[in-house]
TORPAKE-82348 format. One record per residue (C-alpha): residue in three letters; x, y, z. Coordinates in steps of 0.001 Angstrom, whole numbers, plus 500000, padded with zeros to 6 digits. Example, Ala and Ser with C-alpha at 12.3 -4.5 7.8 and 13.67 -1.06 7.14 Angstrom:
BEGIN
ALA512300495500507800
SER513670498940507140
***
This chain:
BEGIN
MET207718262475730355
ASP207523266071731627
LYS204298268062731561
GLU205276270266728620
THR205980267284726357
ARG202742265601727336
ARG200801268818726709
ALA202424269200723278
LEU201524265652722325
LEU197899266031723352
SER197284269492721935
SER199315269012718679
ALA200113272695718551
ASN202481272398715611
THR200431270130713353
THR200359270538709580
GLY197345272485708412
GLY196458273857711782
SER196701277562712499
GLN199849278514714397
GLY199213278806718105
SER195781277188717836
PRO195913273609719142
LYS193988271073717189
GLY191061269642719131
PHE190568266000719889
GLU187770265863717324
ASP190328266637714584
LEU192531263621715353
PRO192441260746712834
GLU190345257644713294
PRO191831254845715419
LEU194104252365713700
PRO192910248957712618
ALA193079246174715168
GLU196264244690713678
ALA198123247965714206
GLU197019248072717809
GLN198845244822718421
THR202143246691718149
PRO202314249064721148
VAL204885251351719565
GLY202821251600716391
ALA199724252257718460
TRP201362255432719713
ARG203492256523716763
ALA200938256233713940
PRO198182258508715340
LEU200805260972716548
ALA202361261081713075
ALA198929261546711498
ALA198356264431713866
GLY201611266017712784
THR203633265152715861
THR206645262874715976
ALA207028260529718941
PRO210445260410720602
GLU212808257955718940
ILE213391256186722237
ALA209851254852721971
ALA210899252573719163
GLN213751251188721198
SER212319250979724694
PRO211131247652726045
LEU207682247618727507
LYS207595247980731257
THR205040246823733800
PHE203847249333736354
THR201282249325739125
ASP198272251614739268
ALA198197252533742961
ASP194471253272743026
ALA193165250516740793
GLY195526247830742067
GLU196080246581738495
GLU199142246019736360
HIS199466247671732946
GLN202054248015730196
ALA203258251259728711
ASP206179252619726746
ASP209095253620728961
TRP209218257102727431
PHE205612257802728366
ILE205074256545731910
GLU207648256186734661
PRO207547252803736391
THR206755254281739784
LEU204274257000738848
SER200711256451739935
GLU197741257685737942
GLU197086260432740443
GLU200625261796740113
GLY200326261973736353
LYS197345264335736327
ASP197817267969735367
ASP194669269519736798
THR194300273273736983
GLY195554274441740341
SER196979271011741167
LEU200237272480742459
ALA198373274723744898
LEU196237271802746015
LYS199284269614746524
LEU201034272307748521
ALA197931272821750650
LEU197611269088751224
GLY201290268810752144
LEU201008271711754565
GLY197907270145756077
ILE199651266819756680
PHE202657268619758176
LEU200430270590760557
LEU198537267402761419
ALA201812266076762810
ALA203274269322764152
ILE200292270480766240
PRO200178267518768667
ARG203970267684769043
ILE203897271398769800
TYR201021270878772209
PHE202909268083773967
LEU206085270147774223
TYR204477273275775661
PHE201358272070777469
VAL201944268437778501
ALA205673268343779123
ASP207707271120780711
PRO209561272914777892
SER212275273897780368
VAL213058270237781119
VAL214583268121778377
THR213069264622778285
PRO213861262037777228
THR217597262524776906
TRP219091259131777773
SER222545259908779129
ASN222168263639778473
ASP222540263161774736
THR220385266168773842
PHE222642268465775859
HIS225662266698774407
HIS224466267388770846
TRP223973270998771875
GLN227482271124773378
VAL229176269796770240
ALA227313272301768049
TYR228015275250770337
LEU231716274508770865
SER232182273797767157
LYS230743277197766317
GLU232762279030768956
ILE236068277118768780
GLY236182274267766283
PHE235365275978762989
SER238200278447763520
GLN240653275517763811
GLY239961274139760334
PHE237280273243757787
LEU234206272039759720
ARG236388271057762674
LEU233969269912765353
TRP234735270407769042
ASP233738268779772317
LEU234896268513775917
LYS234857264721775868
GLY236315263856772472
MET232962262688771054
GLU232467265419768487
TYR232501262988765549
PHE230714260148767322
TRP227223260782765902
GLY227865262597762642
THR228704265991761216
LEU225553267285759540
HIS223453267823762674
PRO225983269885764706
VAL226855271946761628
LEU223188272765761040
LEU222666273574764734
ALA225702275853764688
CYS224198277675761697
LEU220879278041763524
PHE222677279404766597
GLY224332281983764377
LEU221156282917762484
THR218971283246765581
GLY221582284747767871
SER220448282273770525
VAL221974279130772011
ASP218808277968773751
ILE218253274219774063
MET214864274769772427
ILE216583275190769051
PRO217626271512768775
ARG214273270510770269
LEU212324272471767670
LEU214592271165764923
SER213797267561765851
LEU210104268455766167
VAL210055269896762647
ALA212010266910761317
GLY209554264499762963
SER206626266333761368
VAL208339266240757968
ASN208762262484758396
VAL204996262102758766
LEU204537264088755544
LEU207092261908753752
LEU205347258755754957
PHE202079260125753577
LEU203713260801750202
ILE205254257328750110
GLY201913255766751004
ARG200037257791748373
ARG202583256994745692
PHE202565253221746108
TRP199135252379747566
GLY196921255404746998
ALA195946258550748877
HIS193695256781751385
VAL196589254564752521
GLY198847257615752725
VAL196355259348755015
GLY196073256231757173
ILE199859256021757555
ALA200052259725758390
LEU197359259451761075
LEU198919256434762764
SER202344258125762760
ALA201176261598763722
PHE199259260475766819
ASN201461257673768129
PRO202281258661771754
ILE205816257245771654
VAL206589259154768459
ILE205066262371769827
PHE207081261956773035
ASN210413261493771262
ASP210145263870768315
PRO210564267119770364
SER213446265687772422
GLY216198267365770417
MET217778264070769364
VAL219218263334765910
GLU217092260338764841
PRO214154262318763342
PHE216620264502761439
GLY218475261554759918
LEU215242259761759012
VAL214163262702756840
PHE216946261988754342
LEU216346258234754267
LEU212623258625753532
ALA213174261455751054
GLY215670259270749184
ILE213128256467748938
LEU210624258953747550
ALA213142260260745000
TYR214166256855743626
PRO214024255797740794
ARG212930258991739040
ARG215810261037740454
PRO218472258449741257
PHE221375260847741811
VAL219294262925744220
ALA218238259768746055
GLY221860258694746471
LEU222808262174747686
LEU220001262137750257
TRP221107258759751595
ALA224655260072751844
LEU223402263062753859
ALA221577260638756152
SER224910258880756731
MET226438262208757711
ALA223646262748760225
ARG223438259341761930
ALA225919256492762197
GLU223345253746761576
ALA222325255451758320
TRP225651254277756870
LEU224425250718757211
PHE220833251439756165
SER221842253413753068
MET224328250738752004
GLY221590248138752363
LEU219215250200750245
LEU221939250719747650
ALA222717247006747485
ALA219029246196747040
ALA218735248781744251
MET221754247317742467
LEU220011243921742478
GLY216752245419741208
LYS215341245602737687
GLU215735249316737115
GLU217783250528734168
SER221553250549734547
ASN221773254318734124
ARG219494254779737145
LYS221621252429739228
ILE224783254244738212
GLY223221257606739058
LEU222123256317742464
LEU225553254911743225
LEU227360258074742166
GLY224964260260744140
TRP225873258319747277
ALA229517257434746663
ILE230854260876745710
PRO229802262714748905
ILE230601259663751063
ALA234129259568749630
PHE234648263217750628
TYR233100262529754034
MET235412259581754664
LYS238424261717753716
TYR237165264405756090
LEU236807261863758929
LEU240211260399758171
ASP241819263838758357
TRP240250264787761693
THR239994261433763473
GLY242392259050761728
ASN239464256677761070
ALA237478256926757825
ILE234459255179759401
PHE234778256717762857
PRO231019256958763676
VAL230324253399762526
TYR233301251987764392
TRP232585253573767758
ASN228795253368767644
PHE228544249745766572
LEU231755247791766109
ALA233264248859769438
ASN229953248562771284
ALA229153245168769816
ALA232592243901770782
GLY232098245054774360
ARG234520247998774394
TRP231952249860776483
VAL230390247321778818
TYR227740248734781140
ARG227564245735783509
GLU229719242679784050
THR226708240345784174
LEU223217240471782712
THR220266241305784943
SER217122239182785111
TYR215117241592782948
GLN217914241685780379
MET217917237901780203
ALA214130237956779816
ALA214306240550777031
ARG216846238636774941
PRO214416236002773510
VAL211934238727772563
LEU214607240814770864
VAL216033237801769037
ALA212571236714767864
VAL211797240166766440
PHE215240240203764830
ALA214672236821763147
LEU211190237725761871
SER212394241081760529
LEU215334239431758797
LEU213061236872757155
ALA210792239696756010
CYS213806241424754413
LEU214652238244752527
TRP211040237968751321
VAL211147241555750033
LEU214410240913748193
LEU213000237787746544
ARG209513239032745690
ARG210306242676744942
PRO206881244123745836
PRO206076247767745095
ALA207832250069747564
SER210439247410748269
GLN212917250104749379
PHE210463251289752032
TYR209837247741753223
LEU213570247082753418
LEU214177250212755480
GLY211396249285757899
PHE212223245607758333
GLY215975246195758077
SER216107248922760724
THR213977246800763056
ALA216263243809762524
PHE219341245929763135
ILE218076247507766372
THR216746244327767932
GLY219731242268766783
PHE222250244822768003
ILE220662245016771446
GLY219784241340771803
LEU222812239625770255
THR225789241781771271
ALA227425243078774429
TYR225131246103774196
LEU222514244029776008
THR224336244891779257
GLY223000248435778843
TYR219411247417778057
GLU216675248928780235
THR212970248124780189
TRP212093251655779099
PHE214131251275775886
TRP210859250320774157
LEU209561253850774778
THR212609255713773517
ARG214116256814770230
PHE215458253349769411
PHE212069252038768317
VAL210370255196767001
PHE210691254344763307
PRO209813250642763800
TYR206560251797765445
MET205868254167762564
PHE206610251372760111
LEU204270249047762003
GLY201531251664761635
ALA202264251842757902
LEU201915248060757586
ALA198571248229759400
ALA197292250962757062
ILE198378248972753984
LEU196761245827755364
PHE193395247316756282
LEU193049249932753539
LYS194611248145750561
TRP195435244456750893
ILE192197243223752491
PRO189853245423750356
GLN191426244004747191
ARG190431240524748324
LEU187186241248750159
PRO185213243920748270
LEU182605244238751019
TRP185376245166753469
GLY186131248330751548
ARG182532249017750588
PHE181430249226754234
GLY184491251184755377
LEU185745248430757655
GLY189334249360756878
TRP188884252838758269
PHE187058251388761248
ALA190119249201761972
VAL192549252122761536
SER190399254319763792
ALA190279251592766431
MET194055251304766349
LEU194398255070766566
VAL192217255189769679
GLY193709252067771243
VAL197306253228770980
GLN196489256246773160
ALA196444253851776114
ILE200259253980775981
TRP200323257549777310
PRO200552256679781046
ALA203619254516780403
VAL205157257175778166
LEU204729259939780725
HIS205925257868783664
ASP209381258759784955
VAL210866255330784536
SER214107256094786353
PRO214404259381788265
GLY217886260774787975
TYR218560258850784774
THR216119260264782275
ASN215079263217784453
GLN216984266432783876
PRO217253269615785949
SER214833272401785111
SER215934275769783806
SER215544277297787282
THR217942274706788711
LEU220426275344785912
GLN220251279061786674
GLU221095278381790325
GLN224025276193789315
ALA225427278844786989
LYS224999281515789651
VAL227313279702792092
VAL230093279553789506
ARG229542283123788350
GLU229925284429791925
ALA233220282552792309
TYR234601283659788951
VAL236634286823788404
ASP238893286065785478
GLY240895283179784025
ARG239183279911783145
VAL236755277508784791
LEU237785273847784762
ILE234639271710784521
PRO233844267952784283
GLU233853266604780752
ASP230840264352781290
ASN228198266910782272
PRO227038268758779130
GLN223905270134780807
PHE226221271970783222
THR228089273399780225
TYR224716274594778953
ALA223974276206782336
LEU227244278167782260
VAL226625279462778724
ARG222864279989778746
PHE222400281303782283
GLY225882282194783535
GLY226966284366780645
PHE230180282380780120
ARG231796282094776702
ALA233429278998775299
SER236865280526775941
ASP236042280930779649
PHE235923277223780513
LEU237870274059779803
GLY237058270356779984
GLN238992268283782513
MET239682265508780007
TYR242276267723778329
GLY244526267309781364
PRO247823265367781539
THR246296262408783394
TYR244277261470780344
TYR247165261676777898
TYR249826260067780092
GLU251209256977778313
GLY253495255615781042
GLY250839253541782788
ASP248641254512785733
PRO249143258279786156
PHE248457258077789870
VAL251138255447790363
HIS253555257775788564
TRP252368260922790268
GLU255914262182790715
THR255880262688786938
VAL252239263533786338
GLY251784265843789348
PRO254116268600788093
GLN252475268327784679
MET249089268958786289
TRP250331272071788093
ASN251933273332784909
TRP248667272692783048
PHE246738274758785621
ALA249199277621785170
THR249271277430781367
GLU245468277393781063
ASP245048280004783814
VAL242612277882785853
THR241024280064788559
VAL237842278065789336
LEU237555274295789660
VAL234225272448789470
THR234711268807790356
TYR233354265741792094
PRO234729265348795649
ALA236225261897795015
ASP238004262784791769
PRO241609261590792376
ARG243047263995789818
PHE242340266976792008
SER242248265443795478
ARG245956264625795057
MET246653268221794124
MET244684269465797149
GLU246688267171799423
GLU249937268607798075
LYS248991272294798185
PRO245758272820800164
ASP246403276565800365
ARG245855276854796599
PHE242191275773796862
GLU239315277564798573
LEU235976275742798845
VAL233123277942797631
GLY230205275558797991
ASN228139272828796363
ILE226467272987792983
PRO222677272932793677
GLN221035269536793105
SER224364268048792063
PRO227232266196793768
MET229736268665792269
VAL231591271241794371
VAL233232274560793456
TYR236724275742794441
LYS238554278964793819
VAL242084278250792645
ARG244793280708793671
ARG247479281387791112
***
């Protein structure tokens, strides 16, 4: 029931015999009904309202009674469906003067609680000019897709993404589109824009976890969850990295918060999560399936399904038009990886073999926990399913598929496990601040729950040395802004006009050219667009008599005047052997194996 209806029922502003505009006081209401009338819940509400001159909604006479949980009292009650929503807590139902301002202030406070340590880490602990952790340069790659889409792709068709390596649709569409908008609004293409976006998204996630905790277990649990998430070193380390995971998680958590009161909105939010991250397709479908099996009203289930299915149908058509595969992100992120299409090593290392039993054990336990949630249907079952389900998916995908060949020991400190760690903190807060106090009154009376949460909060800070350690120099380390400026300078000095042909697998170098070299997207071209990649007659180097002339024609058509390449790249070494007078060595790219050539027309 909305606030205006509730206020009208309580104040009885339009009662018979009362002066217009002067609400009748509580002392004017009729005496309570006899005990036998109280035995009929509908009558218990309708009779005194009728005596007061107010008619209860007709749905009250038709609605079955529904059980709901009081988050603060930990008790079950019954109420008419028209009066109390099944997931509203007592605190949410209050209409105190100034409550909106207090809620906004509290929300802002929780957001700042999370944002301040992340900002401090970004600017005072880490070097803001060095992007860590990136894991295979993914932060720069996200930047590259957004920048090239804005400069080239969008002009080719509706939301046509663009990349130098053909991975523009690999992760999702929503994140690069939003980044492109931010580039346009700010007039900047700095790498700090995606980093700040992920920082803000990570802070919003802490706020959403607080709201979920307050809604289902009370405000004190919400605060405990927020604290354990806001000050987790691994979460702080990853949130400002510029990756997509914090951004996608916002929509998943917001959807959980919206359901079941706003089912269509919840479905829409889960669809947006699917457009942001490939794994959100699987998570949102799991949440949808669980909701369909739940006890909510059919109209809520239909609204949820429509809210998700309508935008997903358009998204699949969009992917089909541009990629030829309606589930392109899911296929290449998971199905192809799981099947071993991208195998990192031929054999497993000793530490990969040692990690497999641990990963499989966590997978099995998480899967069993999901089954328990589905059978028991505890409050916040959607939140439990997201936490256990995402943990089962990550550990199972790494431990049980060919992806294990890419496993590294520092995976436990990266983005893969950020939400599972946050979920683990939520379980601890629920355990110590809700579950145990309900069974051991003295535990809550002496504040032992907060003592346990505080101990965990202090103890987890011991992870910082491992988090800050450069686990693999050259793999997660990235060049600083000063190095990128030096790299761009070498190319700028060699460039007069035409286009620069650059490697397709080095997005941080693309960033250097744009951010520090003053190059535009039209000034450079990725090497993967060359004839060797698209040749269908077998090995292009075996058939060089056919492919070679195509390469020279490609250079002429694209007006290539500068070549940045790796010395051993056979595509260009063959061309240099044929016509060495066309290439003039300029020098090496600083702190990189790449070299620069001027190409004579």
